[in-house]
C-alpha positions in Angstrom: 8.7 1.5 -25.8 5.5 1.9 -23.1 2.2 3.5 -24.5 2.0 7.4 -23.5 -1.0 8.3 -21.7 -2.7 11.7 -21.7 -4.5 12.9 -18.5 -6.8 15.4 -20.1 -8.1 16.8 -16.4 -10.6 19.3 -15.9 -11.8 20.8 -12.7 -12.6 24.6 -12.1 -11.8 24.6 -8.8 -9.3 22.5 -8.1 -8.1 24.5 -4.5 -11.4 23.5 -3.1 -11.1 19.8 -3.9 -9.5 17.4 -1.8 -9.9 14.2 -3.7 -9.2 15.5 -7.6 -6.3 17.3 -6.0 -4.8 14.5 -4.2 -5.3 12.0 -7.1 -3.6 14.8 -9.0 -0.5 14.6 -6.8 -0.4 11.2 -6.4 0.1 10.3 -9.9 2.4 13.0 -10.6 6.1 11.9 -12.1 4.8 8.7 -13.8 7.0 7.6 -16.7 5.0 8.1 -20.1 1.8 10.0 -18.8 1.0 13.5 -19.7 -0.9 15.6 -17.1 -2.9 18.1 -19.0 -4.8 20.5 -16.7 -7.4 22.1 -19.1 -8.3 25.0 -16.9 -5.1 25.8 -16.1 -3.8 26.1 -19.9 -7.3 27.7 -20.9 -9.1 30.0 -18.1 -10.5 32.0 -20.7 -12.0 28.8 -22.7 -10.3 29.7 -25.8 -8.8 26.1 -26.8 -5.9 25.8 -28.8 -7.6 23.3 -31.0 -4.4 21.9 -33.4 -2.1 21.8 -30.1 -4.8 19.7 -28.4 -5.1 17.6 -31.7 -1.0 17.0 -31.6 -1.2 16.0 -27.9 -4.0 13.4 -28.8 -1.8 11.9 -31.6 1.2 11.7 -29.3 -0.7 9.2 -26.8 -2.2 6.0 -27.0 -4.1 6.4 -24.1 -6.6 9.1 -23.8 -8.0 9.6 -19.8 -11.0 12.4 -19.1 -10.6 12.9 -15.7 -12.9 15.3 -13.6 -15.4 15.6 -11.2 -19.2 14.4 -12.0 -21.1 17.5 -12.6 -24.8 17.1 -12.7 -24.0 13.9 -14.8 -21.7 15.2 -17.2 -18.7 17.1 -17.1 -17.2 20.4 -16.3 -18.0 23.1 -19.3 -14.4 23.3 -20.3 -14.1 19.9 -20.9 -17.3 19.7 -22.6 -15.8 22.6 -25.1 -12.9 20.5 -25.4 -15.3 17.4 -26.8 -17.1 20.4 -28.9 -13.9 22.0 -30.4 -11.1 19.4 -30.8 -13.4 16.3 -31.9 -13.8 17.5 -35.4 -15.8 16.3 -38.3 -13.4 14.7 -40.5 -10.4 14.7 -38.1 -12.0 12.4 -35.2 -15.0 11.1 -37.0 -16.9 10.9 -39.9 -15.8 11.0 -43.6 -11.9 10.7 -43.3 -12.4 11.2 -39.7 -9.9 8.4 -38.1 -7.1 10.3 -36.2 -8.4 8.4 -33.2 -8.7 5.1 -34.2 -7.8 2.2 -32.1 -6.5 4.7 -28.9 -7.6 3.8 -25.4 -10.0 6.3 -23.8 -10.9 6.0 -20.0 -12.9 8.5 -17.7 -11.7 8.6 -14.4 -14.5 10.4 -12.3 -14.8 11.4 -8.6 -18.7 11.3 -7.3 -19.8 13.3 -4.3 -22.5 10.5 -4.1 -22.2 7.3 -2.6 -21.5 4.1 -5.0 -25.6 3.0 -3.4 -26.9 6.2 -4.9 -26.1 5.0 -8.4 -28.2 2.3 -8.7 -31.8 1.9 -10.0 -33.0 2.2 -6.4 -30.8 5.1 -5.4 -31.2 8.9 -5.6 -29.5 8.7 -9.0 -31.0 6.2 -10.7 -28.5 4.8 -13.0 -25.4 3.7 -12.4 -22.0 6.3 -13.4 -21.4 3.7 -16.1 -25.4 4.5 -17.5 -24.6 8.1 -16.9 -21.2 7.9 -19.0 -22.9 6.8 -22.1 -22.4 10.0 -23.9 -18.8 10.1 -23.2 -18.4 6.3 -24.2 -20.2 6.6 -27.3 -18.1 9.9 -28.1 -14.9 7.6 -27.9 -16.7 4.9 -29.9 -17.8 7.4 -32.4 -14.1 8.5 -32.7 -13.3 4.7 -33.2 -11.6 4.6 -29.7 -12.1 1.9 -27.5 -13.6 3.3 -24.3 -12.2 1.1 -21.1 -14.1 0.5 -18.1 -14.2 4.0 -16.1 -12.5 4.3 -13.2 -15.1 5.9 -10.4 -14.4 7.4 -7.3 -17.6 7.6 -5.0 -18.4 9.5 -2.1 -15.5 11.8 -1.9 -16.3 14.5 0.2 -16.4 12.1 3.0 -13.4 9.7 2.1 -10.5 10.1 5.1 -6.7 10.0 4.3 -6.5 6.1 4.0 -9.6 5.9 1.5 -8.0 9.0 -0.7 -4.5 6.2 0.0 -6.6 3.6 -2.0 -7.8 5.8 -4.4 -4.6 7.0 -5.5 -3.3 3.6 -5.3 -5.6 2.2 -7.5 -5.2 4.9 -10.2 -1.6 4.5 -10.0 -1.6 0.8 -10.5 -4.2 1.2 -13.9 -1.8 3.7 -14.9 1.1 1.2 -14.5 -0.6 -1.9 -15.6 -3.7 -0.7 -17.8 -5.2 -3.7 -18.5 -9.3 -3.9 -17.4 
């Protein structure tokens, strides 16, 4: 049986997003992939922690997909981290529920790949800026996989978006890094 993947998707303005909307539509229907839209599920930010824990336990691979907002996640995904990954369950004394699971960030940025370099306007690579998420996964005993980053999404044409969808689908179907 194939490992199941849970995509925790967070975009507060999906109707305005060309890239994330296309990525989500492009991966719908893949077997053993559960798409969980946090803003659709929790517009009031009142997260059902037990339901979220159950989803996590039912999947081997966890994907956090979101636009890169101010070098971080949208607010609801941060709230999800704060409320769901509880001490004694996800980490800390007795907190090993997620141990051995694979975690991955899939993000979109408005900036170019070059802007995420030491000489670029953002001064750091996206991998460096994702270290808090990587450390969160590590603290929970998860194996953090190399992130899948789509840069310059505001300027992507149809063929580049199709390539991004293909890359994402390929990883979901063949997850080895």
